[in-house]
C-alpha positions in Angstrom: 16.9 10.3 -12.4 15.7 6.7 -12.9 14.7 6.5 -9.2 12.2 9.3 -9.9 9.9 6.7 -11.4 7.6 5.3 -8.7 5.1 2.5 -8.5 1.7 2.4 -6.9 3.1 -0.1 -4.4 5.3 2.7 -3.1 2.3 4.7 -2.2 0.8 1.8 -0.2 3.8 1.4 2.0 4.1 3.1 5.4 1.6 5.7 6.7 2.4 8.7 4.6 -0.6 11.0 4.7 -2.4 11.6 1.3 -3.4 15.3 1.3 -6.3 16.7 -0.8 -5.2 17.7 -4.3 -7.1 18.8 -7.4 -9.0 16.2 -9.3 -7.7 14.6 -12.5 -7.9 17.0 -15.4 -8.4 16.2 -19.1 -7.1 18.3 -22.0 -8.2 17.4 -25.5 -7.0 19.0 -28.8 -8.1 18.2 -32.3 -6.2 19.9 -35.1 -2.8 20.3 -36.8 0.2 20.1 -34.5 3.8 19.2 -34.4 3.8 16.1 -32.2 7.6 15.8 -32.0 8.0 19.4 -30.9 5.3 19.1 -28.3 6.9 16.0 -26.9 10.2 17.6 -26.4 8.7 20.9 -25.2 6.9 19.0 -22.4 10.2 17.2 -21.6 11.9 20.5 -21.2 9.0 21.9 -19.0 9.5 19.1 -16.5 13.3 19.5 -16.6 13.0 23.3 -16.0 10.6 22.8 -13.1 12.8 20.3 -11.2 10.8 17.1 -11.8 13.7 15.4 -13.6 17.4 16.0 -14.0 17.6 15.1 -17.7 15.1 14.5 -20.6 17.3 11.7 -21.9 16.9 8.0 -21.2 17.2 6.4 -18.7 16.7 9.5 -16.5 13.3 10.5 -17.7 10.4 8.6 -16.0 8.6 7.3 -19.0 6.9 4.0 -18.2 5.3 3.4 -21.6 5.7 4.6 -25.2 3.6 2.7 -27.7 3.1 3.4 -31.4 0.6 1.5 -33.5 -0.2 2.0 -37.2 -3.9 1.5 -37.7 -6.2 1.8 -40.6 -7.5 5.2 -39.5 -4.0 6.6 -38.7 -1.3 6.3 -36.1 -2.1 5.6 -32.4 0.5 6.7 -29.9 0.4 6.3 -26.1 2.9 7.6 -23.6 2.8 7.5 -19.8 5.0 9.5 -17.5 5.2 9.0 -13.7 6.9 11.8 -11.8 7.7 12.4 -8.2 9.7 15.0 -6.5 10.4 16.4 -3.1 8.5 19.6 -2.4 10.4 22.9 -2.8 9.5 23.6 0.8 11.4 20.5 2.1 11.3 16.8 2.7 8.1 16.9 4.7 6.0 16.8 1.5 6.3 14.8 -1.7 4.6 15.6 -5.0 3.5 13.0 -7.5 2.2 13.6 -11.0 0.9 11.1 -13.6 0.7 12.2 -17.2 -1.2 9.9 -19.5 -1.4 10.9 -23.2 -2.8 9.3 -26.3 -2.9 10.4 -29.9 -5.6 9.0 -32.2 -5.7 9.2 -36.0 -2.2 10.6 -36.4 -1.5 11.5 -40.0 1.2 13.5 -41.8 -0.2 16.7 -43.5 1.0 19.9 -45.0 0.0 23.3 -43.7 0.9 26.9 -44.5 2.9 28.9 -42.0 3.9 32.5 -42.9 3.1 31.8 -46.5 5.2 28.6 -46.8 4.1 25.0 -46.8 5.5 22.9 -43.9 5.0 19.3 -42.9 3.0 18.7 -39.7 0.8 16.2 -38.0 -3.0 15.9 -37.7 -5.0 14.0 -35.1 -6.6 14.1 -31.7 -4.4 14.3 -28.7 -5.7 13.7 -25.2 -4.0 14.3 -21.9 -5.0 13.0 -18.4 -3.2 14.9 -15.6 -3.4 13.1 -12.2 -1.8 14.8 -9.2 -1.1 13.4 -5.8 0.3 15.1 -2.7 1.8 13.3 0.3 2.9 14.4 3.8 5.8 12.1 4.7 4.6 11.3 8.2 5.5 7.6 8.2 8.8 8.4 9.8 7.0 9.9 12.8 5.7 6.4 13.7 9.2 5.4 14.7 9.0 7.8 17.6 6.3 6.6 20.2 5.5 10.2 21.3 5.2 11.6 17.7 3.0 8.6 16.7 0.6 9.3 19.5 0.3 13.1 18.9 0.5 12.9 15.1 -3.3 13.6 14.6 -3.0 16.7 16.7 0.1 17.9 14.9 -1.6 17.5 11.5 -4.9 19.2 12.4 -3.5 22.0 14.5 0.2 22.6 14.2 0.6 21.9 10.5 -2.8 23.0 9.3 -1.7 26.3 7.7 1.5 24.8 6.4 -0.5 22.1 4.6 -2.8 24.6 3.1 0.2 26.5 1.8 1.6 23.3 0.4 -1.6 22.6 -1.4 -1.7 26.1 -2.9 1.9 25.7 -4.1 1.2 22.4 -5.8 -2.0 23.7 -7.4 -0.1 26.6 -8.9 2.4 24.2 -10.3 -0.4 22.3 -12.0 -1.9 25.4 -13.4 1.4 26.5 -14.9 1.7 23.1 -16.6 -1.7 23.5 -18.1 -0.8 27.0 -19.2 2.2 25.5 -21.1 -0.2 23.1 -22.9 -2.6 25.9 -23.7 0.1 28.1 -25.0 1.2 25.4 -27.4 -2.3 24.7 -28.5 -3.0 28.4 -28.8 -6.0 28.1 -26.5 -7.5 31.2 -24.8 -5.0 32.3 -22.1 -6.2 32.7 -18.6 -3.8 32.9 -15.7 -5.4 32.4 -12.3 -3.4 31.7 -9.3 -6.1 29.3 -8.3 -8.8 28.5 -10.9 -12.4 28.1 -9.8 -14.3 25.1 -11.3 -16.4 27.4 -13.5 -13.3 28.6 -15.4 -12.4 25.0 -16.5 -14.8 25.1 -19.5 -13.4 28.4 -20.5 -9.9 26.9 -20.4 -11.0 23.8 -22.5 -10.4 21.7 -19.4 -12.8 19.2 -17.8 -12.6 17.2 -14.7 
């Protein structure tokens, strides 16, 4: 819903603990594509995975959609700002920034199954920026919990935090797999990808 959109100011309020998450990832594709289909396919992925309740405005957290016609082709920018409560419960909150730009967008014709079809040509670039928070600020309202919070995080919740990080990493890899599937990149399905596999996946940090 509309309240799914967040601002950076929200992340600076309170004492919610920022947990370690994968670094920002970059995906680049240069070739023929159907931009409209990709746009709606990604909307549906976030809908199917519980990040939003609808892909229709004003429910979808799109903070920018810019289209410029330049001499070398169209330039499109869109930014999405997602947040959701973790599937494990209210103790964890997931954030995901998707920044995309398309350069040199032009209409072309290509052949599919022996027939000419209209398509788009250009360079599309995605920046995927995750953030994971443990909602511990409410603990500060309890004097005892506030004092023992460091102990709870380091000892009592340590394994749970590791599991939460693993769950979120898997979610990110599944999103990347959806992109790769569309772009027909080499398929590789790790539960957790090692850094050396990123080049193989056409992904860079």
